[in-house]
C-alpha positions in Angstrom: -21.1 5.2 -15.8 -21.0 1.8 -17.4 -19.4 -0.9 -15.3 -15.7 -1.6 -15.9 -15.2 -5.1 -17.4 -12.7 -6.5 -14.9 -13.8 -4.6 -11.7 -15.8 -7.6 -10.3 -13.0 -10.0 -11.1 -10.5 -7.8 -9.1 -13.0 -7.3 -6.3 -13.3 -11.1 -6.0 -9.5 -11.6 -5.9 -9.3 -9.2 -2.9 -11.8 -11.2 -0.8 -9.3 -13.9 0.2 -5.5 -13.8 1.0 -4.9 -17.0 -1.0 -6.5 -15.9 -4.3 -6.8 -17.9 -7.4 -3.9 -16.1 -9.1 -1.5 -17.2 -6.4 -2.5 -20.8 -7.0 -1.9 -20.3 -10.8 1.6 -18.8 -10.2 2.5 -21.6 -7.9 1.4 -24.1 -10.4 3.8 -22.4 -12.9 6.6 -23.3 -10.5 7.2 -19.8 -9.2 8.3 -19.1 -5.6 5.9 -17.1 -3.5 7.7 -14.4 -1.4 5.4 -13.0 1.2 6.2 -9.6 2.8 4.6 -7.2 5.3 5.8 -3.7 4.7 6.3 -1.1 1.9 9.9 -0.8 2.9 10.7 -4.1 1.2 11.9 -3.2 -2.3 9.4 -4.9 -4.6 11.6 -5.7 -7.6 14.0 -7.7 -5.3 11.1 -10.1 -4.4 9.9 -10.3 -8.0 13.0 -11.6 -9.6 12.6 -14.2 -12.4 11.3 -17.3 -10.9 9.5 -15.7 -8.0 6.6 -13.4 -7.2 5.7 -11.2 -4.2 2.5 -11.1 -2.2 2.0 -8.4 0.5 0.1 -10.1 3.3 -3.4 -9.0 4.1 -6.3 -10.4 6.1 -9.5 -9.6 4.1 -12.8 -9.6 6.0 -11.2 -9.9 9.4 -13.5 -10.8 12.2 -12.4 -12.0 15.6 -8.7 -11.5 16.6 -9.0 -13.2 20.0 -6.3 -15.8 19.5 -3.8 -13.2 18.1 -4.7 -10.8 20.9 -3.8 -13.6 23.4 -0.3 -13.8 22.0 0.2 -10.0 21.3 -2.1 -8.1 23.7 -4.9 -5.7 22.5 -2.5 -2.7 22.6 -0.8 -3.7 19.4 -2.1 -2.5 16.0 -5.0 -4.3 14.4 -3.2 -5.2 11.2 -0.4 -7.0 13.0 -3.0 -9.0 15.0 -5.2 -9.6 12.0 -2.2 -11.1 10.1 -1.2 -13.3 13.0 -4.8 -14.5 13.4 -5.0 -15.4 9.7 -1.7 -17.1 9.8 -2.8 -19.3 12.8 -5.9 -20.2 10.8 -3.7 -21.4 8.0 -4.5 -18.6 5.6 -1.0 -18.0 4.5 0.1 -21.6 3.8 0.8 -20.6 0.1 3.9 -18.6 1.1 7.4 -20.1 0.5 9.0 -17.6 2.7 8.2 -14.4 4.7 10.3 -11.3 4.7 9.6 -8.4 7.1 11.5 -5.2 7.9 11.5 -3.5 11.2 9.3 -0.7 9.9 7.5 -1.1 13.2 8.0 -3.5 16.1 4.4 -4.6 16.1 4.6 -6.2 12.6 7.9 -7.8 13.6 6.3 -9.3 16.7 3.5 -10.6 14.5 5.9 -12.4 12.2 8.0 -13.7 15.1 4.9 -15.3 16.5 4.1 -16.8 13.1 7.6 -18.3 13.2 7.4 -19.6 16.8 4.0 -21.1 16.2 5.1 -22.7 12.9 2.1 -21.3 11.1 3.7 -21.8 7.6 6.1 -23.9 5.7 5.5 -27.2 7.5 5.9 -29.3 4.3 8.5 -27.1 2.8 12.1 -27.7 4.0 13.3 -24.6 2.1 10.8 -22.2 3.9 12.5 -19.3 5.7 11.7 -16.2 7.7 13.9 -13.1 7.4 13.9 -9.9 9.4 15.4 -6.8 7.9 16.8 -3.7 9.6 15.8 -0.5 7.7 17.0 3.0 7.6 15.9 6.0 9.7 17.4 8.7 7.4 18.0 9.6 3.8 21.8 9.4 3.5 24.3 7.4 1.5 25.1 5.6 4.8 21.5 4.5 4.9 21.6 3.4 1.2 24.6 1.2 2.1 22.7 -0.3 5.1 19.8 -1.1 2.8 22.1 -2.8 0.3 23.5 -4.9 3.0 20.1 -5.9 4.5 18.6 -6.7 1.1 21.6 -8.8 0.2 21.6 -10.8 3.4 17.9 -11.1 4.0 16.4 -11.2 0.4 18.9 -12.1 -2.3 21.1 -14.5 -0.5 18.4 -16.7 1.0 16.4 -16.7 -2.3 19.4 -17.9 -4.2 20.6 -20.5 -1.6 17.1 -21.9 -0.8 15.4 -21.7 -4.2 18.1 -21.1 -6.8 16.7 -17.7 -7.8 18.9 -15.7 -10.1 20.0 -12.6 -8.2 22.4 -11.1 -10.8 22.4 -7.5 -11.9 20.7 -8.5 -15.1 17.9 -10.3 -13.2 17.4 -7.3 -11.0 17.1 -5.0 -14.0 14.6 -7.3 -15.6 12.5 -7.3 -12.4 12.7 -3.4 -12.3 11.5 -3.4 -15.9 8.5 -5.6 -15.1 7.8 -3.5 -11.9 7.8 -0.3 -13.9 5.3 -1.7 -16.4 2.8 -2.2 -13.6 3.6 1.2 -12.1 3.0 2.9 -15.5 -0.4 1.2 -15.9 -1.5 2.1 -12.4 -0.4 5.7 -12.8 -1.9 6.1 -16.2 -5.2 4.8 -14.9 -4.9 7.2 -11.9 -4.4 10.2 -14.2 -8.1 10.1 -15.0 -8.8 11.1 -11.4 -7.6 14.7 -12.2 -10.6 15.3 -14.4 -13.3 17.6 -13.0 -15.9 15.0 -13.7 -13.8 11.8 -13.3 -14.4 8.7 -15.4 -13.1 6.4 -12.7 -14.0 6.4 -9.0 -11.5 6.4 -6.2 -12.8 3.1 -5.1 -12.3 1.5 -8.5 -8.8 2.8 -8.7 -8.0 1.5 -5.2 -9.2 -2.0 -6.1 -6.9 -2.1 -9.1 -4.0 -0.7 -7.2 -4.5 -3.0 -4.2 -4.6 -6.0 -6.5 -1.1 -5.1 -7.8 0.2 -5.7 -4.3 -1.6 -8.9 -3.4 -1.6 -10.7 -6.8 1.2 -12.0 -9.0 1.8 -9.0 -11.2 2.5 -10.9 -14.4 -1.0 -12.4 -14.2 -2.9 -9.1 -14.0 -1.0 -6.9 -16.5 -3.3 -7.9 -19.4 -6.4 -6.9 -17.5 -4.9 -3.7 -16.3 -4.0 -2.9 -20.0 -7.6 -3.7 -21.0 -8.9 -1.5 -18.2 -6.8 1.4 -19.3 -8.0 1.2 -22.9 -11.6 0.8 -21.6 -11.3 4.0 -19.6 -10.1 6.0 -22.6 -13.6 5.7 -24.0 -15.6 5.6 -20.8 -18.0 8.5 -20.4 -18.7 9.9 -17.0 -22.3 10.7 -15.9 -23.6 14.0 -17.2 -24.1 15.3 -13.7 -21.0 15.4 -11.5 -22.1 13.5 -8.4 -19.2 14.6 -6.2 -19.6 17.3 -3.5 -15.9 17.5 -2.7 -12.5 16.1 -3.8 -10.5 14.4 -1.0 -6.8 13.4 -0.7 -6.6 10.3 1.5 -3.4 10.0 3.5 -2.3 7.6 6.2 -1.2 4.2 7.3 -1.8 0.6 6.0 -4.9 0.7 3.8 -5.8 -2.7 2.3 -9.6 -2.2 2.9 -11.2 -0.8 -0.2 -14.4 -0.6 1.8 -13.1 2.5 3.6 -12.6 4.3 0.3 -16.1 3.3 -0.7 -17.5 4.6 2.5 -16.0 8.0 1.9 -17.3 8.2 -1.6 -20.8 7.1 -0.6 -20.9 10.4 1.3 -20.2 12.4 -1.9 -16.5 12.9 -1.3 -14.4 11.8 -4.3 -11.1 10.3 -3.3 -9.0 12.0 -6.0 -5.6 10.9 -4.7 -4.0 8.4 -2.3 -0.9 8.7 -0.1 -0.9 5.6 2.0 0.5 2.1 2.3 -0.9 -0.1 -0.5 -1.5 3.1 -2.6 0.0 4.5 -5.8 2.0 7.2 -4.0 4.8 6.5 -3.6 4.5 2.7 -4.1 3.7 2.9 -7.9 6.4 5.5 -8.8 8.7 4.1 -11.5 12.3 3.2 -10.7 14.7 4.9 -13.1 18.0 3.0 -13.6 21.2 4.0 -15.4 24.1 1.9 -16.7 26.8 3.6 -14.6 25.8 2.0 -11.2 24.7 -1.5 -10.3 20.9 -2.1 -10.2 20.8 -3.2 -6.5 22.3 0.1 -5.3 19.9 2.2 -7.5 16.9 0.2 -6.3 17.9 0.7 -2.6 18.5 4.4 -3.2 15.1 4.8 -4.9 13.4 3.3 -1.9 15.4 5.4 0.6 14.8 8.7 -1.3 11.2 8.1 -2.1 10.1 6.6 1.2 7.2 8.5 2.8 6.9 6.2 5.8 7.0 8.0 9.3 9.8 5.5 10.1 12.1 8.1 8.4 12.9 10.6 11.1 15.4 13.1 9.9 14.0 16.7 9.6 14.2 16.7 5.9 11.9 13.7 5.7 9.6 14.8 8.6 8.8 18.1 6.9 9.2 16.8 3.4 6.3 14.4 3.9 3.9 17.3 4.5 5.2 19.1 1.5 4.7 16.0 -0.5 1.0 15.7 0.6 0.5 19.4 -0.2 1.9 19.0 -3.7 -0.3 16.0 -4.4 -3.4 18.0 -3.1 -2.6 20.8 -5.4 -1.8 18.5 -8.4 -5.1 16.6 -8.0 -7.3 19.6 -7.1 -8.2 18.3 -3.6 -10.6 20.4 -1.6 -9.7 18.7 1.7 -7.5 16.0 3.2 -8.3 13.0 5.4 -5.5 11.8 7.6 -6.3 8.2 8.7 -4.4 6.0 11.1 -5.3 2.4 11.8 -5.9 1.8 15.5 -2.8 1.5 17.7 -0.4 2.3 14.9 2.4 4.1 16.8 4.4 5.6 13.8 1.2 7.0 12.2 -0.2 8.2 15.5 2.5 10.9 15.7 2.5 11.5 11.9 -1.3 12.0 11.9 -1.1 14.7 14.6 1.7 16.6 13.0 0.5 16.2 9.4 -3.1 17.1 10.1 -2.0 20.3 11.9 0.6 21.4 9.4 -1.6 20.8 6.3 -4.3 23.0 7.9 -2.2 25.7 9.5 0.7 26.0 7.0 -1.0 25.0 3.8 -4.6 26.1 4.4 -6.4 22.8 3.7 -9.4 21.5 5.6 -8.3 18.3 7.3 -10.2 15.5 9.0 -8.1 13.4 11.3 -9.4 9.9 12.2 -8.3 6.6 13.6 -10.1 3.6 12.1 -10.4 -0.1 12.7 -8.5 -2.5 10.3 -11.9 -3.7 9.0 -14.1 -0.6 8.5 -17.2 -2.8 8.5 -16.9 -3.0 12.3 -17.4 0.8 12.6 -19.4 2.1 9.6 -21.9 4.3 11.4 -19.4 6.5 13.3 -17.1 6.9 10.4 -19.9 7.8 8.0 -21.1 10.5 10.4 -17.6 12.1 10.6 -17.1 12.0 6.9 -20.5 13.5 6.2 -19.8 16.4 8.6 -16.4 17.0 7.0 -17.9 17.1 3.5 -20.5 19.6 4.7 -17.8 21.8 6.3 -15.9 21.9 3.0 -19.1 22.9 1.2 -19.7 25.7 3.7 -16.1 26.9 3.3 -16.6 27.0 -0.5 -19.7 29.1 -0.1 -17.9 31.4 2.3 -14.8 31.6 0.1 -12.6 29.8 2.6 -8.8 29.9 2.3 -7.0 27.1 0.5 -3.5 26.7 -0.8 
């Protein structure tokens, strides 16, 4: 297939946390709201006058200093972010908002605050810590409203004069939905038997929508969508199997590339930094205030293992099975970044249920934050998994 016009541009943006678009948005006078978890409602940190950046630490190497403060038993993403903050890599942020999706990420941000890694020349800089829900009930929606009001809307208004009115939230949702629509429309091409976009390419575009100011990438996403409409796939389908990738924080497009280099097409994604559920549009009505509807959307659509009621626990596996069926997956890879406690339990339960109850071949792996540090071992496991799927196809193996 011919190269996509903007792919290299997006790849370059993902190489550093402080990419050139952040600099441009700051020069426009916008406030940069950094956050660390999918449980932060994105429209509320993209109100008029501000933009959000989900913190990442691309090309992480040594984490020795962060490990000194946090021990080597905490997850690699939390230590990688602290290491990058200590190095000065997040000095572009005007504030940091983190929910207690897990205690490890909270500890990382607390250390950032104690070590004064950001905001030294900004008297308005602030850290905020949110409590988030465990269940999908109206009580939890009310908790989310309270937390978003106290830890997002109020400090943004008091410190930076950001408009937090109902009209401003509705405008932010409208802009958010525009990006979601583009990402999902691009992702629809993955359903083709001989897809015109690779899973790696799709992940690059999707990841950019989390770590770049959204208003500065919409034009290139629109161009990419139009380009894909006329892009012709190779005559010979190069893929040996179609894989649904499920799991924890995934801001390393190199992992998707590694999978596809073994002939396994990543036809769908269900992970943090992915399009499901992060790029599902938020539907608003005029009968209820926008804040309540945004919070309810995030509570109801959340697929994070933080949600622990039985409806959510079993619903997450059903959700994965439905995606696998919709995108024609031959198998499922459940991945967990090393030492991620919530996903350690979810990976065991999910990989078992998707195989036993739904009949899908499943590969369950834990991985380093930066896959470049463990390429050989992971390549071997993926190769073996692809071969096992091919054997099952030959033998007529069961699949839902």
